[in-house]
C-alpha positions, -999 to +999 in steps of 0.1 A: -295+144+173-283+111+186-257+095+164-249+058+163-214+050+179-186+051+155-171+018+145-134+012+146-122+002+111-091-017+111-073-014+079-043-036+070-020-022+043+001-047+025+038-037+023+036-035-015+008-007-012+032+014+009+059+014-016+044+045-037+041+065-006+078+059+003+087+069-033+066+102-029+082+110+004+117+104-008+108+125-038+095+155-018+127+153+004+148+155-027+128+186-041+133+202-008+170+196-007+175+206-042+154+237-040+177+266-054+200+241-067+196+241-105+219+230-133+242+260-127+245+252-090+251+216-097+278+224-121+295+249-095+293+222-069+310+196-091+338+220-097+343+227-061+345+189-053+371+184-082+392+212-068+391+196-033+398+161-046+425+171-070+440+199-050+436+224-080+436+253-057+449+277-083+413+278-099+396+288-067+401+327-070+384+328-105+357+303-097+348+321-063+341+353-085+307+336-091+281+340-064+266+305-072+301+290-065+303+306-032+269+294-023+279+259-032+312+260-013+296+272+019+269+246+017+294+220+011+312+231+042+280+221+061+274+190+042+307+174+033+335+169+061+360+162+035+354+194+016+355+213+049+389+198+059+403+205+026+388+239+015+387+262+044+412+285+060+415+321+070+433+329+037+405+314+016+379+334+037+398+365+026+398+353-011+360+348-009+354+383+006+375+399-019+359+382-048+323+389-036+325+427-034+306+447-021+294+419+002+284+382+005+251+371-005+226+363+022+227+325+017+265+321+019+264+344+051+237+323+067+257+292+058+289+305+074+268+315+105+254+280+108+290+267+104+304+288+132+277+277+157+278+241+146+316+238+149+328+268+171+360+257+188+363+227+165+372+251+138+406+258+151+413+218+151+409+216+113+443+211+095+436+241+073+435+264+103+474+262+107+478+297+093+459+314+121+428+310+142+399+299+118+374+306+144+388+342+149+388+347+110+351+337+108+340+359+137+358+390+121+342+382+086+306+375+099+306+408+119+319+427+089+296+412+065+265+413+087+269+450+091+270+455+052+238+437+050+222+461+076+237+490+056+218+481+024+186+482+045+173+447+036+142+435+052+151+414+083+129+399+108+134+411+146+148+377+155+169+371+125+203+357+132+220+383+112+203+412+129+214+395+163+249+395+152+247+430+144+232+440+176+254+418+198+285+416+177+308+426+207+302+394+226+280+368+209+307+358+182+336+354+207+352+325+226+335+340+257+301+341+239+287+309+255+298+320+290+282+355+286+249+340+271+246+317+301+252+347+324+223+365+308+201+336+313+210+331+350+208+369+356+173+373+340+162+339+356+152+324+322+158+290+308+188+282+285+162+274+258+143+308+263+177+325+260+186+307+226+151+318+213+157+354+224+189+356+205+179+336+174+199+306+181+170+279+181+180+269+146+216+263+154+210+249+189+223+215+180+259+224+174+291+228+194+284+264+204+252+254+221+269+225+238+295+248+254+266+270+265+250+240+284+284+232+297+286+268+313+251+263+324+264+232+343+289+252+360+264+277+373+245+247+388+277+233+402+278+262+426+249+248+442+254+210+444+255+195+480+289+186+494+283+150+497+263+144+466+271+129+433+252+153+410+240+142+375+261+173+365+293+153+374+282+127+347+279+154+320+311+171+330+331+138+327+322+137+289+354+149+272+334+170+247+320+189+278+351+190+301+374+200+272+353+226+257+369+261+260+359+283+290+378+315+287+402+332+262+431+323+284+431+287+273+413+272+303+385+245+298+352+240+313+367+210+333+394+235+348+364+258+357+345+229+374+376+218+394+381+254+406+344+259+417+346+227+438+380+232+452+372+269+463+338+259+477+349+239+507+375+235+532+377+198+526+359+181+498+338+148+505+351+116+490+323+118+465+337+151+453+374+139+454+362+108+433+348+131+406+381+151+405+402+121+403+380+109+375+382+141+356+417+151+361+437+122+375+457+123+409+476+156+413+503+138+432+525+128+401+555+144+385+548+177+369+560+163+337+531+138+334+507+148+309+475+147+331+492+170+356+502+195+329+469+194+311+446+197+343+463+206+375+490+230+365+466+257+351+448+256+386+478+271+404+499+258+433+475+268+462+446+247+446+468+216+439+482+217+474+448+219+489+436+188+470+468+170+477+460+176+514+426+161+510+439+129+492+462+124+520+434+113+541+423+089+515+460+075+513+458+068+550+424+051+547+438+027+521+469+022+542+448+013+572+425-009+552+454-029+538+469-032+572+436-045+587+431-067+557+465-082+561+460-090+597+427-108+591+436-127+560+469-141+575+454-147+609+481-126+625+469-124+660+495-098+671+489-076+641+452-076+646+458-068+684+481-039+675+458-025+646+435-004+667+464+014+685+482+022+651+450+034+636+443+058+666+478+072+664+478+079+627+442+091+625+451+112+657+478+131+636+450+139+609+426+152+636+454+173+650+458+188+615+495+179+614+497+160+582+506+182+553+510+156+526+514+117+522+528+094+497+512+059+496+535+030+486+519-006+478+535-040+469+519-059+442+500-082+468+490-052+489+478-035+457+457-064+447+442-065+485+434-027+483+417-030+448+396-059+461+384-038+491+375-008+466+359-031+441+368-001+417+397+013+397+423+025+422+424+062+412+450+074+437+486+077+427+512+054+446+547+042+445+551+004+436+570-016+461+592-045+446+611-074+459+607-083+495+581-055+499+556-071+476+532-079+503+535-046+521+517-013+524+538+019+534+529+053+539+550+085+541+537+112+562+549+150+561+540+162+597+557+195+591+583+194+621+589+157+617+584+132+589+572+094+593+575+063+571+552+036+585+547+000+571+518-023+574+540-051+590+574-063+596+586-028+588+601-003+614+584+032+620+611+056+606+612+091+621+630+120+606+633+156+617+637+171+581+623+159+548+636+128+533+651+133+498+626+136+470+644+108+453+624+085+476+592+103+483+588+128+456+559+128+431+581+117+403+592+084+421+575+054+408+592+023+422+611+015+454+629-013+470+635-025+506+672-011+504+660+022+491+638+028+522+659+011+549+696+018+537+698+044+509+673+068+524+686+070+559+723+072+545+712+101+523+695+118+553+725+115+575+747+131+546+723+159+539+715+168+576+746+156+596+732+174+628+697+160+628+687+127+644+665+100+630+650+068+645+638+036+634+613+020+659+601-015+662+564-019+668+567-035+702+532-037+716+538-019+749+566+004+740+565+017+704+543+047+712+566+058+741+597+056+719+581+078+693+569+105+719+603+104+736+622+108+704+603+137+694+603+154+729+640+150+731+643+170+698+621+198+709+586+185+694+556+184+716+527+163+708+491+159+722+497+124+733+460+120+746+448+127+710+471+098+697+462+071+721+431+052+730+416+061+763+424+028+780+460+030+765+465+067+777+458+059+812+482+030+813+508+051+794+505+080+820+508+055+849+538+038+833+560+066+816+544+099+826+542+129+803+573+131+782+594+163+789+601+184+758+637+196+758+645+230+742+663+228+709+699+238+714+711+268+692+730+257+661+765+269+660+774+285+628+808+294+615+807+299+578+802+333+561+769+320+544+755+308+579+764+341+596+749+359+567+716+339+566+709+343+603+720+381+605+693+405+613+679+418+580+677+454+593+712+457+607+740+434+602+724+416+571+725+449+551+760+455+560+770+421+548+752+425+515+770+459+510+804+442+515+797+414+490+790+416+452+758+397+441+758+403+403+724+397+388+705+396+424+696+430+435+671+424+463+687+418+498+657+396+505+663+375+474+699+370+486+688+359+518+664+334+505+691+321+481+714+315+509+689+298+528+681+275+499+717+267+497+721+258+532+688+238+533+683+223+499+647+208+491+630+233+515+595+246+506+584+282+506+568+278+539+599+263+554+618+295+544+590+318+557+592+300+591+630+300+593+634+335+582+604+349+599+594+366+566+558+367+551+550+337+528+537+360+502+571+379+500+590+345+499+569+332+470+571+364+450+608+366+454+611+329+444+592+332+411+604+365+401+637+379+416+654+346+417+641+331+385+671+312+370+690+311+403+668+286+420+644+259+406+612+243+419+610+204+420+578+185+411+569+182+448+572+222+452+605+222+469+632+244+460+670+240+452+696+264+441+707+262+405+743+262+393+739+299+383+727+305+418+756+287+434+781+306+413+767+339+425+773+329+459+808+316+454+819+344+434+806+368+460+830+352+486+801+342+510+808+306+507+839+289+520+860+268+495+852+237+512+816+242+508 
């Protein structure tokens, strides 16, 4: 049979005609919401709200003897944030369970389950959880009550959430639950959504618990992000509700885990990855007292922090060189422009030789403006502000291990030190410096602290400044690969004019005090004898005594300095510093060590230190 083609009928409804349908829809929703909420329920709900509003908590124990009141209260926890804040606590949970013997009803139990998956770690942020972990209290209550429902053999579907709690009670209701659920998905090569379905969580997959599951899922994917890629996962992790989500029971967050994964994956992170880390956690080269450091970097451990600081040193140098180049161009300083390639080759050469351990960038207000204009973005790295006559300068401090440099962009000498300058001028807690700080007070403090060590202040004369640097270091026993620090054309001219610098051996230091003799004594022979002849109350390990003496003689040293000087493994040094010498020495914000008053008292009382020391 051939039927005629169907004509499209256009019907235009007037707004007035649709009003009855809106009323019917609204009425149907009200009926749905009010199902099981008769007059008795409504009365109980009103009484609970009155308790919350008027703080009549004394009536709760008797009110919660009624099952309808418990049902109303648990529903209000889901529907009314104010009631949730005012009427929930570990103690109230105990009151409910005691009043509802032998067990909670199915509806209240499902309400509490939904609340748990909806709020999860946010439960412990509620004011009423001050008398203990509310999340943990709910976990215990749910596991206990779910097992009792199973005991009375009620009919439950195989994918029922209560049954899932019974079967997976050892992990699904714990702070590690999201992590373990994601591991299950990854190990079984199934999607997160399929995993939610398998464990009966589809009905509660819009809450905090599932959000944290997704955050853990991002971490798994993070392990495969390409090294130069800005992944969409980064954008997700930069949301505070994701990065601050709990990761493990020891207090770490998803953000901590993300940082650890990236730091541990590579020997040196790309600038893209570094930008993500700075956006998430801030610059680690700040005082240990700064909130961002305590919150994000301290939990990662010293090894990871030092690794990231090393990466950021390259960024400091890049910014310094950009500021230097920009200044020469904008001021039409022809001499500075001519000198720039040689200075860049020298500084970048130190990096290529892996000599630079750490850096500290310093910017005057004008130089800061120039750098920000170059970046066209927020300047995320931490730096020291320069004031006064240094306002137009960029300066960088370079820790090169055996020597230390302070280099300026222009009209500033290149300062070379053979030992670390005082942390008062280059430490991470320093925020502002002046010209006199860097050119008068710092050198003066260095001479007082290291009277036997030289330093130099070299003017950037175009044809001789590199030679003065190489000769100064060579005269102090430090050899450099000068070919790597000079441009090819400059290297040929340098050799023909100056030849290769002759590195002089470092003369032995003449020591006379008991402390100096003890610190350099053979640890297997004379050192043990000296220890026996002296009384070191509170310090039992000869190794600890040796390290304590070293720090007294060389304050502000790092653990690796002590390891190199004493010829001892770095792991032994670190263990002794953090355990045996706890209270006798103290670590500064830039990971250097100094002897405390208690430590110095031990050395003086032992007779090892001379009175004039």
